[in-house]
N, CA, C and O atoms as a GROMACS GRO file, in nm:
protein
  504
    1UNK      N    1  12.086   9.782   9.653
    1UNK     CA    2  11.950   9.737   9.672
    1UNK      C    3  11.866   9.792   9.557
    1UNK      O    4  11.881   9.908   9.520
    2UNK      N    5  11.779   9.711   9.501
    2UNK     CA    6  11.698   9.753   9.387
    2UNK      C    7  11.554   9.783   9.426
    2UNK      O    8  11.493   9.872   9.366
    3UNK      N    9  11.498   9.715   9.522
    3UNK     CA   10  11.358   9.736   9.564
    3UNK      C   11  11.350   9.727   9.715
    3UNK      O   12  11.434   9.666   9.781
    4UNK      N   13  11.248   9.789   9.768
    4UNK     CA   14  11.211   9.767   9.907
    4UNK      C   15  11.060   9.779   9.917
    4UNK      O   16  10.997   9.840   9.831
    5UNK      N   17  11.004   9.721  10.018
    5UNK     CA   18  10.860   9.724  10.036
    5UNK      C   19  10.819   9.865  10.076
    5UNK      O   20  10.875   9.923  10.168
    6UNK      N   21  10.720   9.921  10.004
    6UNK     CA   22  10.673  10.056  10.034
    6UNK      C   23  10.534  10.057  10.096
    6UNK      O   24  10.504  10.142  10.179
    7UNK      N   25  10.450   9.963  10.056
    7UNK     CA   26  10.313   9.956  10.108
    7UNK      C   27  10.272   9.810  10.122
    7UNK      O   28  10.310   9.726  10.042
    8UNK      N   29  10.194   9.782  10.224
    8UNK     CA   30  10.127   9.653  10.238
    8UNK      C   31   9.978   9.683  10.229
    8UNK      O   32   9.930   9.779  10.289
    9UNK      N   33   9.905   9.600  10.154
    9UNK     CA   34   9.761   9.621  10.138
    9UNK      C   35   9.689   9.501  10.198
    9UNK      O   36   9.715   9.387  10.161
   10UNK      N   37   9.598   9.529  10.290
   10UNK     CA   38   9.525   9.424  10.358
   10UNK      C   39   9.376   9.442  10.335
   10UNK      O   40   9.319   9.544  10.374
   11UNK      N   41   9.313   9.343  10.273
   11UNK     CA   42   9.169   9.344  10.258
   11UNK      C   43   9.105   9.313  10.392
   11UNK      O   44   9.149   9.222  10.463
   12UNK      N   45   9.001   9.388  10.428
   12UNK     CA   46   8.938   9.368  10.558
   12UNK      C   47   8.793   9.416  10.554
   12UNK      O   48   8.755   9.492  10.465
   13UNK      N   49   8.715   9.372  10.649
   13UNK     CA   50   8.574   9.411  10.655
   13UNK      C   51   8.555   9.553  10.708
   13UNK      O   52   8.467   9.625  10.661
   14UNK      N   53   8.638   9.595  10.806
   14UNK     CA   54   8.619   9.726  10.867
   14UNK      C   55   8.754   9.798  10.878
   14UNK      O   56   8.825   9.783  10.978
   15UNK      N   57   8.790   9.875  10.775
   15UNK     CA   58   8.920   9.943  10.775
   15UNK      C   59   8.942  10.034  10.896
   15UNK      O   60   9.054  10.042  10.947
   16UNK      N   61   8.838  10.102  10.942
   16UNK     CA   62   8.856  10.194  11.055
   16UNK      C   63   8.895  10.120  11.182
   16UNK      O   64   8.982  10.166  11.257
   17UNK      N   65   8.833  10.006  11.207
   17UNK     CA   66   8.866   9.926  11.326
   17UNK      C   67   9.009   9.876  11.317
   17UNK      O   68   9.085   9.886  11.414
   18UNK      N   69   9.046   9.823  11.201
   18UNK     CA   70   9.183   9.773  11.187
   18UNK      C   71   9.285   9.886  11.189
   18UNK      O   72   9.397   9.868  11.237
   19UNK      N   73   9.248  10.002  11.137
   19UNK     CA   74   9.340  10.117  11.142
   19UNK      C   75   9.371  10.152  11.288
   19UNK      O   76   9.487  10.173  11.324
   20UNK      N   77   9.269  10.159  11.369
   20UNK     CA   78   9.292  10.191  11.512
   20UNK      C   79   9.381  10.085  11.577
   20UNK      O   80   9.473  10.117  11.652
   21UNK      N   81   9.353   9.957  11.547
   21UNK     CA   82   9.430   9.848  11.604
   21UNK      C   83   9.577   9.857  11.564
   21UNK      O   84   9.664   9.859  11.651
   22UNK      N   85   9.607   9.864  11.433
   22UNK     CA   86   9.744   9.864  11.387
   22UNK      C   87   9.817   9.993  11.422
   22UNK      O   88   9.938   9.991  11.445
   23UNK      N   89   9.746  10.104  11.426
   23UNK     CA   90   9.810  10.229  11.469
   23UNK      C   91   9.857  10.216  11.613
   23UNK      O   92   9.966  10.262  11.649
   24UNK      N   93   9.777  10.153  11.694
   24UNK     CA   94   9.813  10.135  11.834
   24UNK      C   95   9.931  10.037  11.848
   24UNK      O   96  10.026  10.064  11.922
   25UNK      N   97   9.924   9.926  11.777
   25UNK     CA   98  10.029   9.825  11.784
   25UNK      C   99  10.163   9.879  11.734
   25UNK      O  100  10.267   9.857  11.796
   26UNK      N  101  10.161   9.950  11.620
   26UNK     CA  102  10.284   9.992  11.554
   26UNK      C  103  10.324  10.137  11.580
   26UNK      O  104  10.427  10.183  11.529
   27UNK      N  105  10.245  10.209  11.659
   27UNK     CA  106  10.266  10.352  11.679
   27UNK      C  107  10.263  10.426  11.545
   27UNK      O  108  10.343  10.516  11.520
   28UNK      N  109  10.168  10.385  11.460
   28UNK     CA  110  10.144  10.450  11.332
   28UNK      C  111  10.034  10.553  11.348
   28UNK      O  112   9.968  10.559  11.452
   29UNK      N  113  10.013  10.633  11.246
   29UNK     CA  114   9.904  10.731  11.242
   29UNK      C  115   9.827  10.711  11.111
   29UNK      O  116   9.879  10.651  11.017
   30UNK      N  117   9.705  10.762  11.107
   30UNK     CA  118   9.629  10.759  10.983
   30UNK      C  119   9.688  10.865  10.890
   30UNK      O  120   9.696  10.982  10.926
   31UNK      N  121   9.728  10.822  10.771
   31UNK     CA  122   9.790  10.913  10.673
   31UNK      C  123   9.688  10.961  10.570
   31UNK      O  124   9.707  11.066  10.509
   32UNK      N  125   9.582  10.885  10.551
   32UNK     CA  126   9.483  10.926  10.453
   32UNK      C  127   9.367  10.829  10.445
   32UNK      O  128   9.376  10.714  10.486
   33UNK      N  129   9.257  10.880  10.390
   33UNK     CA  130   9.138  10.800  10.366
   33UNK      C  131   9.094  10.825  10.223
   33UNK      O  132   9.105  10.936  10.171
   34UNK      N  133   9.043  10.720  10.159
   34UNK     CA  134   8.997  10.731  10.021
   34UNK      C  135   8.845  10.717  10.015
   34UNK      O  136   8.782  10.672  10.111
   35UNK      N  137   8.788  10.755   9.903
   35UNK     CA  138   8.643  10.747   9.883
   35UNK      C  139   8.590  10.604   9.889
   35UNK      O  140   8.471  10.583   9.917
   36UNK      N  141   8.675  10.506   9.864
   36UNK     CA  142   8.631  10.366   9.866
   36UNK      C  143   8.640  10.306  10.007
   36UNK      O  144   8.635  10.184  10.023
   37UNK      N  145   8.652  10.391  10.108
   37UNK     CA  146   8.661  10.354  10.250
   37UNK      C  147   8.796  10.295  10.291
   37UNK      O  148   8.810  10.251  10.405
   38UNK      N  149   8.894  10.293  10.202
   38UNK     CA  150   9.025  10.244  10.244
   38UNK      C  151   9.094  10.349  10.330
   38UNK      O  152   9.069  10.469  10.317
   39UNK      N  153   9.180  10.300  10.418
   39UNK     CA  154   9.254  10.386  10.512
   39UNK      C  155   9.402  10.350  10.500
   39UNK      O  156   9.438  10.232  10.506
   40UNK      N  157   9.487  10.452  10.486
   40UNK     CA  158   9.630  10.428  10.484
   40UNK      C  159   9.688  10.473  10.617
   40UNK      O  160   9.665  10.585  10.662
   41UNK      N  161   9.764  10.384  10.678
   41UNK     CA  162   9.831  10.415  10.804
   41UNK      C  163   9.981  10.396  10.785
   41UNK      O  164  10.025  10.322  10.697
   42UNK      N  165  10.058  10.464  10.868
   42UNK     CA  166  10.202  10.449  10.857
   42UNK      C  167  10.274  10.528  10.963
   42UNK      O  168  10.212  10.585  11.052
   43UNK      N  169  10.406  10.532  10.953
   43UNK     CA  170  10.488  10.607  11.048
   43UNK      C  171  10.454  10.755  11.045
   43UNK      O  172  10.404  10.806  10.944
   44UNK      N  173  10.481  10.822  11.152
   44UNK     CA  174  10.447  10.965  11.164
   44UNK      C  175  10.512  11.049  11.055
   44UNK      O  176  10.458  11.153  11.016
   45UNK      N  177  10.629  11.006  11.005
   45UNK     CA  178  10.695  11.083  10.900
   45UNK      C  179  10.631  11.062  10.764
   45UNK      O  180  10.666  11.132  10.668
   46UNK      N  181  10.537  10.968  10.751
   46UNK     CA  182  10.460  10.951  10.628
   46UNK      C  183  10.518  10.849  10.532
   46UNK      O  184  10.608  10.773  10.565
   47UNK      N  185  10.462  10.850  10.412
   47UNK     CA  186  10.499  10.756  10.306
   47UNK      C  187  10.642  10.780  10.260
   47UNK      O  188  10.690  10.893  10.254
   48UNK      N  189  10.710  10.670  10.226
   48UNK     CA  190  10.843  10.680  10.168
   48UNK      C  191  10.956  10.668  10.268
   48UNK      O  192  11.073  10.672  10.229
   49UNK      N  193  10.923  10.655  10.396
   49UNK     CA  194  11.026  10.639  10.497
   49UNK      C  195  11.078  10.497  10.501
   49UNK      O  196  11.049  10.417  10.411
   50UNK      N  197  11.154  10.464  10.603
   50UNK     CA  198  11.213  10.330  10.610
   50UNK      C  199  11.112  10.218  10.634
   50UNK      O  200  11.142  10.102  10.608
   51UNK      N  201  10.995  10.252  10.683
   51UNK     CA  202  10.892  10.150  10.708
   51UNK      C  203  10.781  10.160  10.604
   51UNK      O  204  10.747  10.270  10.561
   52UNK      N  205  10.725  10.045  10.563
   52UNK     CA  206  10.613  10.051  10.470
   52UNK      C  207  10.488  10.103  10.539
   52UNK      O  208  10.472  10.090  10.661
   53UNK      N  209  10.399  10.162  10.460
   53UNK     CA  210  10.268  10.196  10.511
   53UNK      C  211  10.177  10.076  10.490
   53UNK      O  212  10.212   9.983  10.418
   54UNK      N  213  10.061  10.079  10.552
   54UNK     CA  214   9.961   9.973  10.536
   54UNK      C  215   9.833  10.037  10.487
   54UNK      O  216   9.781  10.131  10.548
   55UNK      N  217   9.782   9.984  10.377
   55UNK     CA  218   9.653  10.028  10.327
   55UNK      C  219   9.551   9.922  10.364
   55UNK      O  220   9.562   9.806  10.324
   56UNK      N  221   9.452   9.964  10.440
   56UNK     CA  222   9.344   9.875  10.481
   56UNK      C  223   9.229   9.899  10.384
   56UNK      O  224   9.166  10.005  10.386
   57UNK      N  225   9.202   9.800  10.301
   57UNK     CA  226   9.109   9.813  10.190
   57UNK      C  227   8.982   9.732  10.219
   57UNK      O  228   8.989   9.613  10.248
   58UNK      N  229   8.867   9.799  10.210
   58UNK     CA  230   8.740   9.733  10.243
   58UNK      C  231   8.711   9.617  10.147
   58UNK      O  232   8.714   9.633  10.025
   59UNK      N  233   8.682   9.502  10.206
   59UNK     CA  234   8.636   9.382  10.136
   59UNK      C  235   8.525   9.321  10.220
   59UNK      O  236   8.545   9.295  10.339
   60UNK      N  237   8.410   9.299  10.160
   60UNK     CA  238   8.299   9.238  10.235
   60UNK      C  239   8.330   9.095  10.275
   60UNK      O  240   8.298   9.053  10.386
   61UNK      N  241   8.392   9.021  10.187
   61UNK     CA  242   8.431   8.884  10.214
   61UNK      C  243   8.571   8.862  10.160
   61UNK      O  244   8.610   8.924  10.061
   62UNK      N  245   8.648   8.776  10.225
   62UNK     CA  246   8.780   8.746  10.169
   62UNK      C  247   8.763   8.678  10.034
   62UNK      O  248   8.669   8.602  10.012
   63UNK      N  249   8.856   8.705   9.944
   63UNK     CA  250   8.853   8.642   9.813
   63UNK      C  251   8.901   8.498   9.826
   63UNK      O  252   9.009   8.472   9.880
   64UNK      N  253   8.820   8.405   9.776
   64UNK     CA  254   8.856   8.264   9.786
   64UNK      C  255   8.974   8.234   9.695
   64UNK      O  256   8.978   8.278   9.580
   65UNK      N  257   9.070   8.158   9.746
   65UNK     CA  258   9.185   8.119   9.668
   65UNK      C  259   9.292   8.226   9.657
   65UNK      O  260   9.395   8.202   9.593
   66UNK      N  261   9.272   8.342   9.715
   66UNK     CA  262   9.370   8.450   9.708
   66UNK      C  263   9.404   8.496   9.849
   66UNK      O  264   9.320   8.493   9.939
   67UNK      N  265   9.526   8.539   9.865
   67UNK     CA  266   9.564   8.600   9.991
   67UNK      C  267   9.499   8.736  10.003
   67UNK      O  268   9.479   8.805   9.902
   68UNK      N  269   9.465   8.776  10.124
   68UNK     CA  270   9.408   8.909  10.146
   68UNK      C  271   9.517   9.015  10.155
   68UNK      O  272   9.486   9.134  10.168
   69UNK      N  273   9.640   8.976  10.149
   69UNK     CA  274   9.753   9.068  10.161
   69UNK      C  275   9.839   9.060  10.035
   69UNK      O  276   9.870   8.950   9.989
   70UNK      N  277   9.877   9.175   9.981
   70UNK     CA  278   9.977   9.175   9.874
   70UNK      C  279  10.077   9.286   9.902
   70UNK      O  280  10.049   9.380   9.977
   71UNK      N  281  10.191   9.274   9.841
   71UNK     CA  282  10.300   9.368   9.864
   71UNK      C  283  10.314   9.461   9.745
   71UNK      O  284  10.302   9.417   9.631
   72UNK      N  285  10.337   9.588   9.771
   72UNK     CA  286  10.373   9.686   9.668
   72UNK      C  287  10.520   9.719   9.687
   72UNK      O  288  10.565   9.743   9.799
   73UNK      N  289  10.595   9.721   9.578
   73UNK     CA  290  10.736   9.758   9.585
   73UNK      C  291  10.763   9.875   9.492
   73UNK      O  292  10.691   9.898   9.394
   74UNK      N  293  10.867   9.948   9.524
   74UNK     CA  294  10.914  10.061   9.444
   74UNK      C  295  11.062  10.041   9.414
   74UNK      O  296  11.137   9.998   9.502
   75UNK      N  297  11.102  10.071   9.294
   75UNK     CA  298  11.244  10.066   9.259
   75UNK      C  299  11.320  10.173   9.337
   75UNK      O  300  11.265  10.278   9.368
   76UNK      N  301  11.446  10.145   9.367
   76UNK     CA  302  11.527  10.243   9.439
   76UNK      C  303  11.644  10.293   9.356
   76UNK      O  304  11.697  10.401   9.384
   77UNK      N  305  11.687  10.218   9.256
   77UNK     CA  306  11.807  10.258   9.183
   77UNK      C  307  11.793  10.252   9.032
   77UNK      O  308  11.893  10.253   8.960
   78UNK      N  309  11.670  10.245   8.982
   78UNK     CA  310  11.645  10.242   8.837
   78UNK      C  311  11.501  10.280   8.812
   78UNK      O  312  11.421  10.285   8.905
   79UNK      N  313  11.466  10.308   8.689
   79UNK     CA  314  11.328  10.344   8.659
   79UNK      C  315  11.239  10.220   8.657
   79UNK      O  316  11.288  10.107   8.661
   80UNK      N  317  11.110  10.242   8.651
   80UNK     CA  318  11.013  10.133   8.662
   80UNK      C  319  11.031  10.029   8.551
   80UNK      O  320  11.023   9.909   8.577
   81UNK      N  321  11.056  10.074   8.428
   81UNK     CA  322  11.072   9.980   8.317
   81UNK      C  323  11.191   9.888   8.335
   81UNK      O  324  11.181   9.767   8.311
   82UNK      N  325  11.302   9.943   8.378
   82UNK     CA  326  11.422   9.862   8.401
   82UNK      C  327  11.399   9.766   8.517
   82UNK      O  328  11.444   9.652   8.513
   83UNK      N  329  11.329   9.812   8.619
   83UNK     CA  330  11.302   9.724   8.733
   83UNK      C  331  11.206   9.613   8.694
   83UNK      O  332  11.222   9.500   8.739
   84UNK      N  333  11.106   9.644   8.612
   84UNK     CA  334  11.013   9.542   8.565
   84UNK      C  335  11.090   9.433   8.490
   84UNK      O  336  11.067   9.314   8.512
   85UNK      N  337  11.179   9.473   8.403
   85UNK     CA  338  11.260   9.376   8.328
   85UNK      C  339  11.340   9.287   8.423
   85UNK      O  340  11.347   9.166   8.405
   86UNK      N  341  11.401   9.348   8.523
   86UNK     CA  342  11.481   9.272   8.620
   86UNK      C  343  11.395   9.172   8.695
   86UNK      O  344  11.434   9.056   8.713
   87UNK      N  345  11.275   9.216   8.741
   87UNK     CA  346  11.187   9.127   8.817
   87UNK      C  347  11.138   9.010   8.732
   87UNK      O  348  11.128   8.897   8.780
   88UNK      N  349  11.108   9.036   8.606
   88UNK     CA  350  11.066   8.929   8.516
   88UNK      C  351  11.178   8.827   8.496
   88UNK      O  352  11.153   8.707   8.490
   89UNK      N  353  11.302   8.875   8.486
   89UNK     CA  354  11.416   8.784   8.472
   89UNK      C  355  11.436   8.699   8.597
   89UNK      O  356  11.485   8.586   8.589
   90UNK      N  357  11.397   8.753   8.710
   90UNK     CA  358  11.411   8.678   8.836
   90UNK      C  359  11.300   8.577   8.858
   90UNK      O  360  11.306   8.500   8.954
   91UNK      N  361  11.200   8.574   8.770
   91UNK     CA  362  11.093   8.475   8.783
   91UNK      C  363  10.955   8.531   8.807
   91UNK      O  364  10.859   8.455   8.813
   92UNK      N  365  10.943   8.663   8.820
   92UNK     CA  366  10.808   8.722   8.832
   92UNK      C  367  10.739   8.709   8.696
   92UNK      O  368  10.805   8.700   8.592
   93UNK      N  369  10.606   8.708   8.699
   93UNK     CA  370  10.531   8.706   8.574
   93UNK      C  371  10.413   8.800   8.584
   93UNK      O  372  10.362   8.823   8.694
   94UNK      N  373  10.368   8.855   8.472
   94UNK     CA  374  10.252   8.944   8.475
   94UNK      C  375  10.129   8.871   8.529
   94UNK      O  376  10.110   8.753   8.502
   95UNK      N  377  10.048   8.943   8.604
   95UNK     CA  378   9.924   8.887   8.658
   95UNK      C  379   9.808   8.975   8.615
   95UNK      O  380   9.817   9.098   8.622
   96UNK      N  381   9.702   8.914   8.571
   96UNK     CA  382   9.584   8.986   8.527
   96UNK      C  383   9.479   8.980   8.636
   96UNK      O  384   9.424   8.874   8.667
   97UNK      N  385   9.452   9.096   8.696
   97UNK     CA  386   9.347   9.103   8.798
   97UNK      C  387   9.236   9.197   8.753
   97UNK      O  388   9.158   9.248   8.834
   98UNK      N  389   9.230   9.219   8.621
   98UNK     CA  390   9.125   9.305   8.567
   98UNK      C  391   9.167   9.448   8.546
   98UNK      O  392   9.082   9.535   8.528
   99UNK      N  393   9.297   9.475   8.549
   99UNK     CA  394   9.343   9.612   8.528
   99UNK      C  395   9.312   9.656   8.385
   99UNK      O  396   9.293   9.573   8.296
  100UNK      N  397   9.307   9.787   8.364
  100UNK     CA  398   9.268   9.844   8.235
  100UNK      C  399   9.385   9.862   8.140
  100UNK      O  400   9.364   9.877   8.020
  101UNK      N  401   9.505   9.862   8.191
  101UNK     CA  402   9.622   9.893   8.110
  101UNK      C  403   9.663  10.040   8.122
  101UNK      O  404   9.767  10.080   8.070
  102UNK      N  405   9.582  10.119   8.189
  102UNK     CA  406   9.611  10.261   8.209
  102UNK      C  407   9.675  10.289   8.346
  102UNK      O  408   9.709  10.403   8.376
  103UNK      N  409   9.691  10.186   8.427
  103UNK     CA  410   9.746  10.204   8.561
  103UNK      C  411   9.893  10.244   8.554
  103UNK      O  412   9.962  10.214   8.457
  104UNK      N  413   9.938  10.312   8.656
  104UNK     CA  414  10.079  10.352   8.663
  104UNK      C  415  10.164  10.244   8.728
  104UNK      O  416  10.285  10.264   8.745
  105UNK      N  417  10.107  10.132   8.764
  105UNK     CA  418  10.177  10.022   8.828
  105UNK      C  419  10.163   9.896   8.744
  105UNK      O  420  10.080   9.889   8.653
  106UNK      N  421  10.246   9.797   8.775
  106UNK     CA  422  10.240   9.666   8.710
  106UNK      C  423  10.202   9.563   8.814
  106UNK      O  424  10.260   9.559   8.923
  107UNK      N  425  10.104   9.480   8.783
  107UNK     CA  426  10.065   9.370   8.870
  107UNK      C  427  10.144   9.247   8.825
  107UNK      O  428  10.140   9.208   8.708
  108UNK      N  429  10.213   9.187   8.919
  108UNK     CA  430  10.297   9.071   8.892
  108UNK      C  431  10.263   8.959   8.990
  108UNK      O  432  10.193   8.981   9.089
  109UNK      N  433  10.312   8.842   8.960
  109UNK     CA  434  10.301   8.730   9.054
  109UNK      C  435  10.440   8.672   9.076
  109UNK      O  436  10.521   8.666   8.983
  110UNK      N  437  10.468   8.631   9.199
  110UNK     CA  438  10.595   8.567   9.228
  110UNK      C  439  10.590   8.423   9.176
  110UNK      O  440  10.488   8.380   9.124
  111UNK      N  441  10.699   8.349   9.190
  111UNK     CA  442  10.700   8.212   9.137
  111UNK      C  443  10.592   8.120   9.195
  111UNK      O  444  10.559   8.019   9.132
  112UNK      N  445  10.536   8.152   9.310
  112UNK     CA  446  10.430   8.070   9.367
  112UNK      C  447  10.291   8.127   9.339
  112UNK      O  448  10.192   8.072   9.386
  113UNK      N  449  10.284   8.238   9.263
  113UNK     CA  450  10.156   8.295   9.227
  113UNK      C  451  10.104   8.404   9.319
  113UNK      O  452   9.992   8.452   9.299
  114UNK      N  453  10.180   8.445   9.420
  114UNK     CA  454  10.138   8.553   9.508
  114UNK      C  455  10.151   8.686   9.435
  114UNK      O  456  10.258   8.720   9.384
  115UNK      N  457  10.043   8.761   9.430
  115UNK     CA  458  10.043   8.888   9.356
  115UNK      C  459  10.113   8.998   9.433
  115UNK      O  460  10.106   9.006   9.556
  116UNK      N  461  10.181   9.084   9.359
  116UNK     CA  462  10.240   9.205   9.414
  116UNK      C  463  10.246   9.309   9.303
  116UNK      O  464  10.234   9.275   9.185
  117UNK      N  465  10.264   9.435   9.341
  117UNK     CA  466  10.264   9.543   9.242
  117UNK      C  467  10.398   9.616   9.243
  117UNK      O  468  10.457   9.640   9.348
  118UNK      N  469  10.444   9.649   9.123
  118UNK     CA  470  10.561   9.735   9.106
  118UNK      C  471  10.507   9.874   9.076
  118UNK      O  472  10.449   9.897   8.970
  119UNK      N  473  10.527   9.966   9.169
  119UNK     CA  474  10.476  10.102   9.154
  119UNK      C  475  10.572  10.186   9.071
  119UNK      O  476  10.686  10.147   9.047
  120UNK      N  477  10.525  10.301   9.027
  120UNK     CA  478  10.603  10.386   8.936
  120UNK      C  479  10.710  10.468   9.007
  120UNK      O  480  10.821  10.483   8.955
  121UNK      N  481  10.680  10.520   9.126
  121UNK     CA  482  10.773  10.609   9.195
  121UNK      C  483  10.900  10.534   9.234
  121UNK      O  484  10.896  10.415   9.264
  122UNK      N  485  11.011  10.604   9.234
  122UNK     CA  486  11.136  10.549   9.282
  122UNK      C  487  11.160  10.601   9.422
  122UNK      O  488  11.146  10.721   9.447
  123UNK      N  489  11.195  10.513   9.515
  123UNK     CA  490  11.226  10.552   9.652
  123UNK      C  491  11.376  10.545   9.674
  123UNK      O  492  11.446  10.469   9.607
  124UNK      N  493  11.424  10.623   9.767
  124UNK     CA  494  11.565  10.617   9.806
  124UNK      C  495  11.589  10.487   9.880
  124UNK      O  496  11.502  10.440   9.955
  125UNK      N  497  11.705  10.429   9.861
  125UNK     CA  498  11.744  10.309   9.936
  125UNK      C  499  11.761  10.350  10.082
  125UNK      O  500  11.790  10.465  10.113
  126UNK      N  501  11.744  10.254  10.169
  126UNK     CA  502  11.763  10.280  10.313
  126UNK      C  503  11.907  10.300  10.346
  126UNK      O  504  11.942  10.324  10.462
   0.00000   0.00000   0.00000
């Protein structure tokens, strides 16, 4: 296995309300809060386990023409550069969402244009 889903990011109007809802549904806990009002929830054992965490990110309005959900993946058996090369060969393409170029992740789009991020950290395969 080369990648697995590590985080799901959901744009929403009220991260705290959705955090309570999804924690209850999934038996997750709040793992952290950021200054931008985003809330990360996940399994009690925390980030990097067999289940992805969910980041609830404040958005006043849904972005038109874009999904409010994107997937973050982490390589499991190679470094980020090698994994980026592999994903591009499989049909992913770079996506510009206004990043500065200093980020530790790569924003990509799948063959249908759905955005996802390749993060820097390597996770153990399940």
